[in-house]
N, C-alpha and C positions, 0 to 999 in steps of 0.2 A: 503494498498500499504507499504511495508516494506521502512524504513529508506535507504538513501543513505549516505555514509561516503564517503566523496572526501577527499583528500590529496596528496601533491605535495611534490617535492624534488628539490635543484637546482642541476644546474651543478658547474662543478669547473675549476679553471686555476690553477695547481703548476707552481708556480712562482722560488721557491726554494727547491732543494732536489732530484730534478732529480737521480734516482739510487744510491745515497748516502741515501736516505732514507731508503732502505731496510737494511741497518745495523743498529742494535741497539747500543746504543742510539741516533743515528744521526738525526738531526729534519728537518723538511719542514715547509716549508709556504705555504697554497692554502687558496684561495679565492675562495669565489663562486657566481656566476654570476644571471642575471633577467631570466634565462630561467631556464624549469623548467618539470619534468616528471610528470605527473600527474596520479592516482588511484582513481577509483570508486568503491566501492563496496557495494554490499544491500546483503541479506537474500534470496535464492532460496526456493522454494518448496523442502521438503525431503532430500534425500541426492544428489542434482544434483548440478555439478560444472561446473562454463561455464567461459571460458578464452576469450574474445575479443581485439584482440590489430589490429587496425586499419593499423596502421603505415604496419604493413608487410601484410594487409587485409586477416589475421587469426583468425578464431573464432573455438573454440573446446569447445566440451562436455564431463563430465565424470562422475565420482562419488566417493562419499567421504567416507571413513570407518569410522563412527561417533565415534566410539572405540578409535582409533588410530591417527585420523589427517590425514593418506595417502590418495594420492587422487590416483586413476587408470584411470588414462587418458593419450593419447597419442600426445606427442606434436612435431611439428617440431622443429628444433635448433635454431629458431629464437625465441621462445616462451620459450626455456629452463629455462632462467632466471627468467621470469613470474614465471612459474610454481613453482619451487623452492622456491620463497620468499613465494608463496601464502602458500604451503604444511608445509614449516618450520614454519609458524607461526600456521597455522591448529594444528600441532603436537603438540608445546607447548601450545598451549590453551589448548587444550585437555587432557597433562599431568598434568597443573594444575587444572585439573576439570569442565573446563569450559562446557556448552552444548555448542557443535560444530553441525552445520547444513549446509546445501549447499549453495554456494555462486556464484554472479554472479560478476565476475572481468572484467575491462575495463580500459587498459593503454593508456593513449597517451602522447605525446611530443609536447613541442613547436616548432618553425620553424628551432630556433638555432642549436636544438637537435638533430633532424630528422635524422635519415639513408637515404643516397639518393642511391637508386637502380641504376647502369647503366643498359645502355642497353645490356652489356656484364653479367650482372649478379652480379658484382663488388658492396661491400658494401661500400659505400662513407662514413667516419664520421666526426663529428665536430672537436672531441677531448677535448669534455664537460665531459664527462665520463657519457653515456647516462645511459649504462647500471647499474654503482653504483647508481643513481638517481629513475630508475623505481626499481631497488630493492627496497630504501629505502621506497619508497613512498607506493609500495606494501604490505610492511611487517607492515606501520605504519596504512595503511588504516585497514588491516586486524584485527590489534589488536585493533583496535579502535571498529570496528564492532563486535567484540566476546567479547567488556567489560571490556577488559584491558588496565592499563595503559602504554604507551611506553614507558615513563621516567622511570617508576621504575625498579630498579636492572641496569637501561641504557637497558633495553630490547631491544628498537629499533635499537641503535648501532650494539649491539653483534649479534644479531639475524641477521640481516641484513652482516655483517660482514661472517657470519659464512654463511649463505646464499647464497651469492657471489660465495664464496670458492667453494662451492658444485656445483652449477652451471657449474663455468669457470672452474673446475677440475685445480687451481690454487691457491698457496697462495701468495696475493700481499701484500703489506706494508699496505695497508687500510686506504691509507688517501683519497682517492676518498669517500668510504662510510662515514670516520669521517664529510668530509665539508659536505654532504649532508644531514645527520643527524643534525649538531650542527652549521655549517656556516663554515665563515671563520677563520682558526686557523692554530697555530703554533703546528705541530705533530709529536709525536716521536711513532714508530710503536711498536705493541705486538710483546710479542714473537712468533714466528711461531706454537710452541708445542700447544699453547690456541687453534689452529686450526686443527693442522695435528690428536693432540689427540682425537679428536671425529670420529668416526666412517662415513665413507661417507653416509650409509644408516641409519644415526641416529635416533634415536627415541627420542619421547618426552621427556621422562626422561633426557636422555643424553642432549638435550639443556636446560632443567630447570637448571640441575647441571651446565654447562655451564654459560648461565646468572647469576646465583647468587656466580659464583665463582668472585674473583677477577679479574681482565685481569693487564696486566702491560703497556698498552699504558700510554702516558703522553699528554694531550692537553690544550691548552689554547689559548684564542681568540684574536684576532687580526688582524684590519683593515689597509685597504691601506690609507695615507695618503688622506682628501678630494682633493688636488688637482691635484692628479693623476687619468687620465683619461684613460679608458681601449679600446683598439680595439683589436677583435681577426677577424681573416677569416682563413675560411677552404681554404686547397689548391687545386683547381681543379683537380681532377685524379689523386690525392696524396693518400699516406696511410703510416702508420706506423706501422710495424709488431712487434709491441712491444715483444711479446715472443719471436721472433727471435734475437731481439736486447738483451732482459735479457738474453736468453740463452748465446749469443756470452760473454756477461759481466761476467756470473758466469764460465763460460772456461775460461776466462783470470784470474779470479780469483784460480780457481785450479792450472792453468798453471803455474802463478806467483804471490803467495799470500802476499809475500812482498811487490812489487810494486803496487798489489791491495789496500792494505792496507795505502800504502802510499799515494795513488791517493786521496785515498777516506777520509781520514782524512783531507788532504788540500782541497778536495771540501766541506765538512762539515763545516772547521774553517771558510772558506771565508758566507757558508750560514747565521752561525751564529753572524759572522759581520755584514751581510745586515740585520738579523732582529733584532739585537740589535740595529742596527741605527732608524727602522722605529719605534721602541718604543721609542726611544728619542725624534722622529719627530712628534709623537702624543702626547707628553707629554708636546711639546712644547719648547725644550730645542736647541739651534742650530740648527733652522729646513735649514736653508741652507746646514750648515758644513754637520750634518749630512744625510741630502740628498743625498750630492755630495759622501759621507762614503759610502752610499746605492748602488748605482751605481758602485761604485768601486769596492766592492766586488761582486757584480752581476756579473759585466763584467768578472773579475778574475774567479768568479765559473765557467762561463759559458766558457772560456777558458780551465780550467779544464776538463770538460764534452766532450768538442772537444778532447782533449788529450786520454780520456778512451775510446772516440769512437776508435781513431788510434788504440791504442795498443790492444784494443780488437777484431778488426776487425769490429765492429757496426758501418753502416754509419748513425751515430745520428743526420751529419749534413752534405748535400754534398754540392757541390761548388753552385749549382743554390741557394737554401736554405739561405747559407753563404752572399750571392751578393743580396739577399732581404732585410737581416736582415741590412746588414752595409747601403744600400740605403734607408730602414725605419730611420734607425739613422739618414742619412742627412735630410729625410724630417720631421722631428718632432718627433721620437720616441724618448723618454729619455733613455730607454730599450727596448730592443724586443730579442726574442729568440722564440722556438721551442718549444712547454709546455711539460710536463711530460718526454718521452722514446725519445723525438723527433723524427727524419724523416720528413716525408712531407704530414703529413695531415694536419696541421694548422701551424699558427705563431700567436703569442701576440705581446703586447704591452703596454706600459704606455707612455702615452703623459703628458705634463706637462703645464698644462693650456690649455684654450677654443684653444688659435689660434694655438698651437702645433697640438690638437687634430685635426682641421679641416684641416690643410696641409695634415698630414699624411693621414686621411680618403680620401680625394681627392686623394692622389698618390696610393693609394690602391682599390680607384673604377674605378680606370683608368688601372687594371691589369687586362690580361682578366684570369689569370690562379687564382685568388683572388676571393672569393666569402666572402664579408665582412658582418659578422654577427650582427645581432641587439640587442646586450648585452652591459649591463652594470653592474659595480661590485653591489653587493647586498648586501653582508656579510652574510646573512641569510641564517637558515638551513629548516628542516622539518617544515611543520604546514597542519593542519586539520581542516575540519568543519565539 
Protein backbone atom coordinates (compact mmCIF):
# COMPACT_ATOMS: atom_id res chain seq x y z
CA UNK A 1 0.00 0.00 0.00
CA UNK A 2 1.51 3.39 -0.95
CA UNK A 3 2.54 5.72 1.84
CA UNK A 4 0.33 8.73 2.57
CA UNK A 5 1.81 12.16 3.23
CA UNK A 6 -0.32 14.36 5.49
CA UNK A 7 0.25 18.10 5.71
CA UNK A 8 -1.51 21.11 7.16
CA UNK A 9 -1.23 24.89 6.96
CA UNK A 10 -2.97 27.42 9.24
CA UNK A 11 -5.39 30.24 8.70
CA UNK A 12 -4.35 33.79 9.50
CA UNK A 13 -5.46 37.21 10.74
CA UNK A 14 -3.84 40.41 9.47
CA UNK A 15 -3.86 42.79 12.42
CA UNK A 16 -1.70 45.57 10.98
CA UNK A 17 -0.95 46.47 7.38
CA UNK A 18 -4.26 46.33 5.55
CA UNK A 19 -3.72 48.07 2.15
CA UNK A 20 -0.44 49.68 3.22
CA UNK A 21 1.29 46.28 3.02
CA UNK A 22 0.78 46.38 -0.76
CA UNK A 23 3.47 49.06 -0.99
CA UNK A 24 7.09 48.09 -0.35
CA UNK A 25 8.76 48.40 2.10
CA UNK A 26 5.72 48.90 4.36
CA UNK A 27 5.23 46.26 7.05
CA UNK A 28 2.32 44.17 8.24
CA UNK A 29 1.74 41.98 11.26
CA UNK A 30 -0.10 38.70 10.71
CA UNK A 31 -0.80 35.92 13.21
CA UNK A 32 -1.87 32.36 12.53
CA UNK A 33 -4.75 30.52 14.18
CA UNK A 34 -5.37 26.92 15.16
CA UNK A 35 -7.69 26.24 12.22
CA UNK A 36 -6.06 24.44 9.31
CA UNK A 37 -6.32 23.36 5.72
CA UNK A 38 -5.22 19.75 5.32
CA UNK A 39 -3.76 17.94 2.33
CA UNK A 40 -3.40 14.17 2.02
CA UNK A 41 -1.40 12.74 -0.90
CA UNK A 42 -0.42 9.25 -1.98
CA UNK A 43 0.97 7.69 -5.13
CA UNK A 44 -1.38 6.43 -7.84
CA UNK A 45 -0.71 3.75 -10.42
CA UNK A 46 0.70 4.91 -13.76
CA UNK A 47 -0.01 8.55 -14.57
CA UNK A 48 -3.42 8.94 -12.95
CA UNK A 49 -4.18 12.20 -11.13
CA UNK A 50 -7.08 12.30 -8.68
CA UNK A 51 -8.25 15.44 -6.86
CA UNK A 52 -10.91 15.15 -4.19
CA UNK A 53 -12.34 18.16 -2.34
CA UNK A 54 -15.22 17.02 -0.07
CA UNK A 55 -15.83 20.64 0.98
CA UNK A 56 -17.30 21.28 -2.47
CA UNK A 57 -18.45 17.68 -3.06
CA UNK A 58 -16.10 17.57 -6.07
CA UNK A 59 -13.84 14.79 -7.36
CA UNK A 60 -12.00 14.82 -10.69
CA UNK A 61 -9.64 12.44 -12.47
CA UNK A 62 -7.02 13.30 -15.09
CA UNK A 63 -3.59 12.41 -16.43
CA UNK A 64 -0.04 13.48 -15.66
CA UNK A 65 2.50 14.26 -18.35
CA UNK A 66 5.43 12.63 -16.54
CA UNK A 67 8.13 14.37 -18.61
CA UNK A 68 6.93 17.91 -17.81
CA UNK A 69 4.80 17.58 -14.67
CA UNK A 70 1.83 19.17 -16.45
CA UNK A 71 -1.64 17.86 -15.59
CA UNK A 72 -4.35 17.18 -18.17
CA UNK A 73 -7.46 17.59 -16.08
CA UNK A 74 -10.66 19.64 -16.21
CA UNK A 75 -11.63 21.25 -12.90
CA UNK A 76 -14.45 23.56 -11.79
CA UNK A 77 -13.52 27.05 -10.58
CA UNK A 78 -13.61 25.95 -6.92
CA UNK A 79 -10.79 23.45 -7.52
CA UNK A 80 -8.51 25.74 -9.51
CA UNK A 81 -6.34 26.66 -6.51
CA UNK A 82 -5.78 23.00 -5.57
CA UNK A 83 -5.10 21.86 -9.15
CA UNK A 84 -2.62 24.70 -9.74
CA UNK A 85 -0.74 23.99 -6.49
CA UNK A 86 -0.41 20.32 -7.38
CA UNK A 87 0.70 21.03 -10.96
CA UNK A 88 3.28 23.65 -9.93
CA UNK A 89 4.77 21.14 -7.48
CA UNK A 90 4.92 18.39 -10.12
CA UNK A 91 6.49 20.68 -12.74
CA UNK A 92 9.12 21.83 -10.25
CA UNK A 93 9.95 18.27 -9.18
CA UNK A 94 10.13 17.08 -12.78
CA UNK A 95 12.55 19.88 -13.72
CA UNK A 96 14.79 18.87 -10.81
CA UNK A 97 14.99 15.35 -12.22
CA UNK A 98 12.61 13.68 -9.78
CA UNK A 99 10.72 10.67 -11.03
CA UNK A 100 7.15 11.97 -11.06
CA UNK A 101 4.15 9.68 -10.95
CA UNK A 102 0.41 9.70 -10.56
CA UNK A 103 -0.98 11.16 -7.34
CA UNK A 104 -4.22 11.13 -5.41
CA UNK A 105 -4.85 14.36 -3.48
CA UNK A 106 -7.57 15.09 -0.94
CA UNK A 107 -7.93 18.47 0.74
CA UNK A 108 -10.12 19.33 3.72
CA UNK A 109 -10.51 22.34 5.99
CA UNK A 110 -11.31 22.69 9.67
CA UNK A 111 -14.75 24.02 10.50
CA UNK A 112 -13.69 27.61 11.12
CA UNK A 113 -12.09 27.81 7.68
CA UNK A 114 -14.76 26.04 5.68
CA UNK A 115 -16.62 28.02 3.05
CA UNK A 116 -20.38 28.08 3.62
CA UNK A 117 -22.50 27.86 0.48
CA UNK A 118 -25.93 29.44 0.94
CA UNK A 119 -29.19 28.53 -0.76
CA UNK A 120 -28.58 31.30 -3.28
CA UNK A 121 -25.25 29.75 -4.23
CA UNK A 122 -23.19 32.52 -2.60
CA UNK A 123 -20.04 31.42 -0.82
CA UNK A 124 -19.58 32.87 2.66
CA UNK A 125 -15.96 33.03 3.86
CA UNK A 126 -14.57 33.23 7.37
CA UNK A 127 -11.80 35.66 6.38
CA UNK A 128 -9.07 33.33 7.67
CA UNK A 129 -7.25 32.85 4.35
CA UNK A 130 -8.51 29.43 3.30
CA UNK A 131 -7.20 29.46 -0.28
CA UNK A 132 -3.69 30.44 0.86
CA UNK A 133 -3.64 27.71 3.51
CA UNK A 134 -4.90 25.09 1.03
CA UNK A 135 -2.19 26.15 -1.42
CA UNK A 136 0.62 25.81 1.13
CA UNK A 137 -0.67 22.48 2.47
CA UNK A 138 -0.97 21.05 -1.05
CA UNK A 139 2.45 22.24 -2.26
CA UNK A 140 4.14 21.03 0.92
CA UNK A 141 2.49 17.61 0.84
CA UNK A 142 3.29 17.14 -2.86
CA UNK A 143 6.96 18.10 -2.46
CA UNK A 144 7.34 15.71 0.48
CA UNK A 145 5.68 12.84 -1.41
CA UNK A 146 8.01 13.42 -4.37
CA UNK A 147 11.03 13.20 -2.08
CA UNK A 148 11.93 16.89 -1.92
CA UNK A 149 12.71 19.10 1.06
CA UNK A 150 10.14 21.93 1.11
CA UNK A 151 12.53 24.11 3.14
CA UNK A 152 15.38 24.01 0.62
CA UNK A 153 15.74 27.41 -1.10
CA UNK A 154 12.44 28.32 0.65
CA UNK A 155 10.78 26.25 -2.07
CA UNK A 156 7.50 25.80 -0.19
CA UNK A 157 7.04 29.53 0.32
CA UNK A 158 8.08 30.63 -3.15
CA UNK A 159 6.19 27.94 -5.04
CA UNK A 160 3.09 28.65 -2.97
CA UNK A 161 3.33 32.38 -3.74
CA UNK A 162 3.69 31.63 -7.46
CA UNK A 163 0.94 29.02 -7.46
CA UNK A 164 -1.57 31.21 -5.61
CA UNK A 165 -0.88 34.08 -7.99
CA UNK A 166 -1.36 31.88 -11.07
CA UNK A 167 -4.56 30.33 -9.72
CA UNK A 168 -6.18 33.60 -8.64
CA UNK A 169 -4.76 35.63 -11.53
CA UNK A 170 -3.68 38.45 -9.24
CA UNK A 171 -0.55 39.70 -7.49
CA UNK A 172 -1.25 40.17 -3.81
CA UNK A 173 1.18 41.13 -1.09
CA UNK A 174 1.69 37.48 -0.14
CA UNK A 175 1.32 37.92 3.62
CA UNK A 176 -1.28 35.13 3.81
CA UNK A 177 1.01 32.61 2.08
CA UNK A 178 3.93 33.73 4.28
CA UNK A 179 1.93 33.17 7.46
CA UNK A 180 0.58 29.80 6.30
CA UNK A 181 4.20 28.76 5.66
CA UNK A 182 6.09 30.25 8.60
CA UNK A 183 3.55 31.24 11.27
CA UNK A 184 3.01 34.63 12.94
CA UNK A 185 5.34 37.20 11.37
CA UNK A 186 6.11 40.80 10.66
CA UNK A 187 6.17 40.87 6.88
CA UNK A 188 7.22 43.20 4.07
CA UNK A 189 6.17 42.11 0.60
CA UNK A 190 8.21 40.98 -2.39
CA UNK A 191 8.53 43.14 -5.51
CA UNK A 192 5.64 42.20 -7.84
CA UNK A 193 8.19 41.56 -10.60
CA UNK A 194 9.24 38.42 -8.74
CA UNK A 195 5.92 36.93 -9.86
CA UNK A 196 4.96 38.92 -12.97
CA UNK A 197 8.23 38.00 -14.69
CA UNK A 198 7.12 34.37 -14.70
CA UNK A 199 5.00 33.23 -17.68
CA UNK A 200 1.46 32.25 -16.69
CA UNK A 201 1.95 28.86 -18.39
CA UNK A 202 5.35 28.48 -16.75
CA UNK A 203 7.58 25.46 -17.24
CA UNK A 204 9.35 23.50 -14.55
CA UNK A 205 12.62 25.20 -15.50
CA UNK A 206 10.96 28.61 -14.96
CA UNK A 207 9.90 27.52 -11.49
CA UNK A 208 13.34 26.16 -10.57
CA UNK A 209 14.96 29.41 -11.68
CA UNK A 210 12.50 31.45 -9.61
CA UNK A 211 12.95 29.32 -6.49
CA UNK A 212 16.75 29.47 -6.71
CA UNK A 213 16.70 33.24 -7.16
CA UNK A 214 16.79 35.65 -4.23
CA UNK A 215 13.39 37.13 -3.41
CA UNK A 216 13.25 40.51 -1.68
CA UNK A 217 10.50 39.94 0.90
CA UNK A 218 11.43 40.43 4.56
CA UNK A 219 10.04 38.46 7.50
CA UNK A 220 10.65 38.16 11.21
CA UNK A 221 8.70 36.09 13.76
CA UNK A 222 6.50 37.98 16.22
CA UNK A 223 3.91 36.67 18.63
CA UNK A 224 1.06 38.42 20.37
CA UNK A 225 1.64 38.82 24.13
CA UNK A 226 0.23 35.83 26.00
CA UNK A 227 -2.31 37.92 27.95
CA UNK A 228 -4.18 38.73 24.73
CA UNK A 229 -7.00 36.34 23.89
CA UNK A 230 -8.32 36.20 20.35
CA UNK A 231 -11.94 36.28 19.31
CA UNK A 232 -13.06 36.00 15.69
CA UNK A 233 -16.48 35.81 14.11
CA UNK A 234 -17.83 35.66 10.59
CA UNK A 235 -20.65 38.03 9.73
CA UNK A 236 -23.64 36.00 8.58
CA UNK A 237 -24.69 36.92 5.06
CA UNK A 238 -21.85 39.41 4.76
CA UNK A 239 -19.00 39.45 2.30
CA UNK A 240 -15.88 41.43 1.52
CA UNK A 241 -15.27 41.92 -2.18
CA UNK A 242 -11.52 42.30 -1.75
CA UNK A 243 -10.73 42.75 -5.44
CA UNK A 244 -13.33 45.53 -5.73
CA UNK A 245 -11.94 47.35 -2.70
CA UNK A 246 -8.35 47.05 -3.89
CA UNK A 247 -9.33 48.29 -7.36
CA UNK A 248 -10.95 51.40 -5.88
CA UNK A 249 -7.88 52.06 -3.72
CA UNK A 250 -5.64 51.62 -6.78
CA UNK A 251 -7.87 54.01 -8.75
CA UNK A 252 -7.41 56.54 -5.94
CA UNK A 253 -3.64 56.00 -6.17
CA UNK A 254 -3.73 56.90 -9.87
CA UNK A 255 -6.14 59.79 -9.37
CA UNK A 256 -4.30 61.46 -6.50
CA UNK A 257 -0.85 59.88 -6.03
CA UNK A 258 0.36 62.50 -3.57
CA UNK A 259 -2.59 62.10 -1.22
CA UNK A 260 -2.39 58.33 -1.56
CA UNK A 261 1.32 58.34 -0.63
CA UNK A 262 0.61 60.60 2.33
CA UNK A 263 -2.12 58.28 3.66
CA UNK A 264 0.04 55.17 3.20
CA UNK A 265 3.00 56.78 4.92
CA UNK A 266 0.86 57.79 7.90
CA UNK A 267 -0.67 54.33 8.10
CA UNK A 268 2.67 52.53 7.97
CA UNK A 269 4.10 54.85 10.62
CA UNK A 270 1.36 53.85 13.05
CA UNK A 271 1.79 50.17 12.19
CA UNK A 272 5.52 50.36 12.91
CA UNK A 273 4.81 52.04 16.27
CA UNK A 274 2.31 49.29 17.16
CA UNK A 275 4.70 46.49 16.12
CA UNK A 276 7.62 47.97 18.06
CA UNK A 277 5.40 48.30 21.13
CA UNK A 278 4.50 44.60 20.89
CA UNK A 279 8.18 43.69 20.60
CA UNK A 280 8.95 45.62 23.80
CA UNK A 281 6.01 43.99 25.61
CA UNK A 282 7.30 40.54 24.66
CA UNK A 283 10.69 41.49 26.10
CA UNK A 284 9.04 42.57 29.37
CA UNK A 285 9.86 46.26 28.90
CA UNK A 286 7.25 48.58 30.49
CA UNK A 287 4.50 46.09 29.68
CA UNK A 288 1.55 48.29 30.63
CA UNK A 289 2.88 51.41 28.94
CA UNK A 290 3.80 49.64 25.72
CA UNK A 291 0.49 47.74 25.63
CA UNK A 292 -1.27 51.10 25.72
CA UNK A 293 1.05 52.41 22.97
CA UNK A 294 0.07 49.40 20.87
CA UNK A 295 -3.61 50.17 21.31
CA UNK A 296 -3.16 53.87 20.57
CA UNK A 297 -1.25 53.19 17.33
CA UNK A 298 -3.70 50.41 16.39
CA UNK A 299 -6.67 52.76 16.81
CA UNK A 300 -4.97 55.60 14.91
CA UNK A 301 -4.09 53.23 12.09
CA UNK A 302 -7.68 51.99 11.96
CA UNK A 303 -8.91 55.59 11.71
CA UNK A 304 -6.51 56.18 8.80
CA UNK A 305 -7.77 53.00 7.12
CA UNK A 306 -11.34 54.31 7.36
CA UNK A 307 -10.14 57.59 5.85
CA UNK A 308 -8.61 55.62 2.98
CA UNK A 309 -12.00 54.03 2.40
CA UNK A 310 -13.69 57.43 2.32
CA UNK A 311 -11.14 58.94 -0.07
CA UNK A 312 -11.18 55.95 -2.43
CA UNK A 313 -14.90 55.21 -2.34
CA UNK A 314 -14.30 51.68 -1.03
CA UNK A 315 -16.69 50.82 1.80
CA UNK A 316 -13.98 49.32 4.00
CA UNK A 317 -16.12 49.97 7.07
CA UNK A 318 -19.86 50.62 6.88
CA UNK A 319 -21.96 52.09 9.68
CA UNK A 320 -23.23 48.72 10.97
CA UNK A 321 -19.74 47.26 11.23
CA UNK A 322 -18.41 50.42 12.85
CA UNK A 323 -21.17 50.22 15.47
CA UNK A 324 -20.32 46.56 16.06
CA UNK A 325 -16.65 47.40 16.59
CA UNK A 326 -17.43 50.21 19.04
CA UNK A 327 -19.90 48.03 20.95
CA UNK A 328 -17.28 45.27 21.11
CA UNK A 329 -14.81 47.63 22.76
CA UNK A 330 -17.42 48.49 25.38
CA UNK A 331 -18.06 44.79 26.02
CA UNK A 332 -14.48 43.60 26.55
CA UNK A 333 -12.42 44.06 23.38
CA UNK A 334 -9.08 45.80 23.93
CA UNK A 335 -8.89 46.37 20.16
CA UNK A 336 -11.22 45.25 17.35
CA UNK A 337 -11.42 45.57 13.58
CA UNK A 338 -12.44 43.86 10.38
CA UNK A 339 -9.34 41.98 9.19
CA UNK A 340 -7.50 42.21 5.89
CA UNK A 341 -9.32 44.35 3.33
CA UNK A 342 -12.25 45.10 5.65
CA UNK A 343 -15.82 44.83 4.46
CA UNK A 344 -18.48 42.64 5.99
CA UNK A 345 -17.18 39.08 6.10
CA UNK A 346 -15.57 38.97 9.56
CA UNK A 347 -14.67 40.79 12.76
CA UNK A 348 -11.69 40.08 15.02
CA UNK A 349 -10.79 41.33 18.47
CA UNK A 350 -8.20 40.96 21.21
CA UNK A 351 -9.38 40.81 24.80
CA UNK A 352 -6.98 41.47 27.65
CA UNK A 353 -7.45 38.68 30.16
CA UNK A 354 -10.06 35.99 30.73
CA UNK A 355 -12.84 38.17 32.18
CA UNK A 356 -12.84 40.53 29.21
CA UNK A 357 -12.69 37.55 26.84
CA UNK A 358 -15.69 35.89 28.49
CA UNK A 359 -17.71 39.10 28.45
CA UNK A 360 -17.02 39.76 24.77
CA UNK A 361 -17.69 36.16 23.74
CA UNK A 362 -21.06 36.28 25.54
CA UNK A 363 -21.92 39.56 23.82
CA UNK A 364 -21.05 38.21 20.36
CA UNK A 365 -22.81 34.88 20.90
CA UNK A 366 -26.07 36.75 21.49
CA UNK A 367 -25.91 38.44 18.09
CA UNK A 368 -27.75 36.65 15.29
CA UNK A 369 -25.55 38.28 12.65
CA UNK A 370 -22.35 36.80 14.13
CA UNK A 371 -21.04 33.25 13.90
CA UNK A 372 -18.34 33.05 16.59
CA UNK A 373 -15.44 30.92 15.36
CA UNK A 374 -13.74 28.37 17.57
CA UNK A 375 -10.17 29.56 17.01
CA UNK A 376 -7.19 30.62 19.07
CA UNK A 377 -3.84 32.12 18.17
CA UNK A 378 -1.38 29.37 17.24
CA UNK A 379 1.71 31.20 15.84
CA UNK A 380 2.82 28.06 13.98
CA UNK A 381 3.04 27.54 10.21
CA UNK A 382 3.15 24.55 7.84
CA UNK A 383 3.59 21.08 9.29
CA UNK A 384 3.71 17.59 7.74
CA UNK A 385 4.04 13.95 8.69
